Each structure stands twice: as C-alpha cells, then as structure tokens.
C-alpha positions as CSV (number, residue, x, y, z in Angstrom):
1,M,0.0,0.0,0.0
2,P,1.5,3.4,-1.0
3,P,2.2,5.9,1.7
4,K,-0.6,8.5,2.2
5,K,0.3,12.0,1.1
6,K,-0.3,14.7,3.6
7,P,-2.6,17.4,2.3
8,A,-0.9,20.6,1.4
9,P,-1.5,23.4,3.9
10,K,-4.2,25.8,2.8
11,K,-2.9,29.2,1.7
12,I,-4.7,31.9,3.5
13,A,-5.3,34.9,1.3
14,P,-4.6,38.3,2.9
15,K,-7.7,40.2,3.9
16,A,-8.8,42.8,1.5
17,V,-8.0,46.3,2.7
18,K,-10.7,48.8,2.0
19,K,-9.3,51.9,0.3
20,P,-10.9,55.2,1.3
21,V,-13.2,56.4,-1.4
22,A,-12.9,60.0,-2.3
23,K,-16.2,61.7,-1.8
24,K,-17.6,64.1,-4.4
25,P,-17.8,67.6,-3.3
26,E,-21.3,68.5,-2.2
27,V,-23.1,70.9,-4.5
28,K,-25.5,73.3,-2.8
29,K,-28.7,74.1,-4.5
30,G,-28.3,77.1,-6.8
31,E,-24.6,76.3,-7.4
32,E,-25.1,73.8,-10.3
33,H,-23.6,76.2,-12.9
34,I,-20.2,76.5,-11.3
35,A,-17.6,75.1,-13.8
36,P,-15.8,71.9,-12.8
37,V,-12.1,72.1,-12.0
38,G,-11.0,70.2,-15.1
39,R,-9.2,70.8,-18.4
40,Y,-12.2,72.2,-20.2
41,I,-15.8,73.2,-19.9
42,E,-18.2,71.4,-22.3
43,A,-21.6,72.4,-23.6
44,L,-24.0,71.2,-26.3
45,G,-25.6,73.4,-28.9
46,R,-28.4,72.4,-31.2
47,R,-30.3,73.9,-34.2
48,K,-32.6,71.9,-36.6
49,T,-30.6,68.7,-37.1
50,S,-27.2,70.2,-36.3
51,I,-25.4,69.3,-33.0
52,A,-22.3,71.2,-31.8
53,R,-20.1,69.9,-29.0
54,V,-18.3,73.0,-27.7
55,R,-15.3,72.8,-25.4
56,I,-13.7,75.9,-23.8
57,F,-10.2,75.6,-22.6
58,P,-9.4,78.3,-20.0
59,D,-6.1,80.1,-19.6
60,T,-4.9,79.5,-23.2
61,A,-4.3,81.7,-26.2
62,F,-7.5,82.7,-27.9
63,S,-8.5,80.6,-30.9
64,I,-11.5,78.9,-32.4
65,S,-11.3,75.6,-34.2
66,I,-14.3,73.9,-35.8
67,N,-14.0,70.2,-36.7
68,Q,-10.2,70.6,-36.4
69,K,-10.2,73.3,-39.1
70,A,-9.5,77.0,-38.7
71,Y,-12.6,79.0,-37.8
72,D,-12.2,81.2,-40.9
73,S,-11.9,78.3,-43.3
74,Y,-14.9,76.4,-41.9
75,F,-17.3,79.4,-42.0
76,P,-16.1,81.4,-45.1
77,T,-18.7,84.2,-45.1
78,F,-18.9,87.2,-42.9
79,E,-22.5,86.4,-41.8
80,L,-21.6,82.9,-40.5
81,K,-18.6,84.2,-38.7
82,N,-20.7,87.0,-37.1
83,I,-23.3,84.4,-35.9
84,V,-20.6,82.5,-34.1
85,D,-18.9,85.7,-32.7
86,L,-22.1,87.2,-31.2
87,P,-22.0,85.7,-27.7
88,L,-18.4,86.6,-27.4
89,E,-19.1,90.2,-28.4
90,K,-22.1,90.6,-26.2
91,T,-20.3,89.4,-23.1
92,N,-17.1,91.4,-23.5
93,L,-15.0,88.7,-21.7
94,P,-11.2,88.9,-21.9
95,K,-10.2,86.4,-24.5
96,K,-8.1,84.1,-22.4
97,F,-9.4,80.9,-23.6
98,S,-9.6,78.7,-26.7
99,I,-12.7,77.1,-28.2
100,S,-12.8,73.7,-29.8
101,V,-16.0,72.6,-31.6
102,K,-17.2,69.4,-33.2
103,V,-20.3,70.0,-35.2
104,N,-22.2,67.7,-37.6
105,G,-25.6,67.4,-39.2
106,G,-27.7,70.0,-41.0
107,G,-26.5,72.8,-43.3
108,I,-23.8,75.4,-42.8
109,H,-26.1,78.1,-41.4
110,S,-27.7,75.6,-39.0
111,Q,-24.3,74.6,-37.8
112,A,-23.3,78.2,-37.2
113,E,-26.3,78.7,-35.0
114,A,-25.7,75.4,-33.2
115,V,-22.1,76.6,-32.4
116,R,-23.5,79.9,-31.2
117,H,-25.9,78.1,-28.9
118,G,-23.1,75.9,-27.6
119,I,-20.7,78.7,-26.9
120,S,-23.4,80.7,-25.1
121,R,-24.2,77.7,-22.9
122,A,-20.5,77.1,-22.1
123,L,-19.9,80.7,-21.2
124,E,-22.9,80.6,-18.9
125,K,-21.3,77.6,-17.1
126,I,-18.1,79.5,-16.6
127,E,-19.8,82.7,-15.4
128,P,-23.4,82.3,-14.3
129,S,-23.9,86.0,-14.2
130,L,-23.7,86.1,-18.0
131,R,-27.1,84.5,-18.2
132,K,-28.7,88.0,-17.8
133,V,-26.7,89.2,-20.8
134,L,-27.2,86.3,-23.2
135,K,-30.8,85.4,-22.5
136,P,-32.5,88.6,-23.9
137,F,-30.8,88.0,-27.2
138,G,-32.1,84.4,-27.3
139,Y,-28.7,82.7,-27.5
140,L,-29.5,80.3,-24.6
141,K,-32.7,79.0,-26.2
142,R,-32.6,76.2,-28.7
143,D,-34.4,77.3,-31.9
144,P,-37.0,74.4,-32.3
145,R,-38.0,75.1,-35.9
146,M,-37.4,72.1,-38.1
147,K,-38.6,70.8,-41.4
148,E,-42.0,69.1,-41.2
149,R,-42.1,65.4,-42.1
150,R,-43.6,64.2,-45.3
151,K,-47.1,62.8,-45.0
152,F,-48.5,59.7,-46.8
153,G,-50.4,60.5,-50.0
154,L,-48.8,64.0,-50.3
155,K,-45.9,65.1,-52.4
156,K,-44.3,67.1,-49.6
157,A,-45.3,67.9,-46.0
158,R,-48.4,69.7,-47.1
159,K,-48.4,69.8,-50.9
160,A,-51.1,67.6,-52.4
161,P,-51.0,66.2,-55.9
162,Q,-52.9,68.2,-58.5
163,W,-56.6,67.6,-58.4
164,A,-58.3,66.6,-61.6
165,K,-62.1,66.5,-62.1
166,R,-62.0,63.9,-64.8
C-alpha cells in the first residue's frame, strides 16, 4: 500500500484592505452652474438637425477651431462668422481661452447657429452672471424650428397632388 500523502496546507489569502473612497464635493442648491475644476468646460448646442459639442479651454491663447479646421476656413462668409462671434461680443469677456467645436448634421447656417448656442451655454457655465446678458438675445434658447415630415399621400409635408375633375 502506497504511503498517504499529507494534504498541502491551505494558503490563506490576505484580507482585502478597503481603500478610502474620495467623496464628491457636495453641490449646494443654486450652485449647479459652477464650472468643474478640469481641463475644459463642455456644452452642447443644437439647431434643426445640427449638433455642436463645444469645449472651452481656459487660460490658453484665444483661438476657435471647428472640426479641427480653422474657424475662418470652416465658416467662409462674414454672416456665418458673425453668428458665431455674437455671444463673445455681447459678453465682453477677456479672450483668455480657446474654443474647440465638433459639429455635424444640418447645413452650414444651421451649424453656425448650433455653435453659437453651444458657446453661449458654455460661457454661462463658466460665469453664471452672463445669463442675464445672453438670455435677452435668445442665445441660450434652442431654436426648435425644423422641417416638417412628409405625410403619406402628399408630395411634400403639405403639398397635395394636383386635383383633376375627370
């Protein structure tokens, strides 16, 4: 009969040490708009089917880039540049930040208005007192007007086929 093997001693795993969890700072009511202490402040702007993701990087040289292109080359006309610049002009903030925007969907004019909406919302996050300046111009409101959907039996949303008596 072969000699009995002694069972190997059980290895005791060290007890798990609980690491202290960092608590999130408490936000008091009415202080929701204070910008986070991070690399950038982000806001979303919309118009028709255009969506603009705006990021403002504080304490950097002033520049605006849209879809990784220069602001002047993406919006070539004066009117489109003016639409984007309006919130910056109305607030008279010192230009100590850079703005990076990713925009898609819709047409070029719709994209410009979406960028304006996003910049306005981001500026409001940085400085809540700017709300009183931007709101009367309507820059914080999403323009809800969109193209109406096509209905069954019609050529367009409301245009009916020509009626013939016989």
